[in-house]
N, C-alpha and C positions, 0 to 999 in steps of 0.2 A: 818899703816892702805897700804894697798898696791892697790894704780890707775891706772889706763892705761885706757888714750883715744881713743877706736880704729878704730875714724872715725867721717868724718861727714856726714850727708842722705842729699843733696841737692837739689833742684829740680826750676825748669825756672814756674814763674807766671810773667805773664805779658810779657816774652820778659828780663825776669832780671833771675841771677841769686840765690837764695832764701835759705837762714838756716832751713833748717825744725829742726832738730834736731843733738846734738854729742852724738855716741854712747861712753857705757863708760863700762868697767868693774872694780869690786872689791873686794876684800879680804881681812877681814881683824879675827883677834884673833889664836887660838890655838887649835884642836881639844878636848875637846869637846866643848869647846863653842866657837866658828867659823861665820863668818855673811861671806854670798858671793852669788853675783852676777852682773843684769845689769844692767843700768841706761838709760833713753835719756833723758837728759839735752836739751829743747830746747829755746827760743825766747824771752819766757816770763820770761823765771828763768836768764839771763840778760846776755843772750851769742849771740856772733852778726858772720860774721863768720870771722872776723879780732880778733878773740879772742885769748889767747896759749892754747896751752894744759895747762901750769900752773892755768891759768887763770877757763876752764875746770873742771880740777881738784879741786883744793878751790872752786867752787860752791857743784861740787856731794858730798866732802866730808862735807858740809853742813847738807848738805839730807843728807847723810848718820845716822848726828849724828842724828836728831831729828826724825828719825824711828825707833832707840832703843831706844832716850828715848820714843820716846810713848808708842812703844814694852810697854816697861817696865814698864808704867806710867800704862797700860791697865792689865798688869798680878796683876800689886803691886793691884787692887783691887776685 
């Protein structure tokens, strides 16, 4: 799985710089069984402005894997 942290969206709140989200793109698998997309990883998911690219990618990977499991479970119903 390839995961790229493309950057962070930050805003000023009460005069302080605050993280809104990290932009993440991903690709996994090979055609025809491939998955590509983009995610926004938010502070609610455990990241901060001090998070490394590796930290953000680890959280993104867990979210992507959970989406795949959820989709597979729905398809088997």
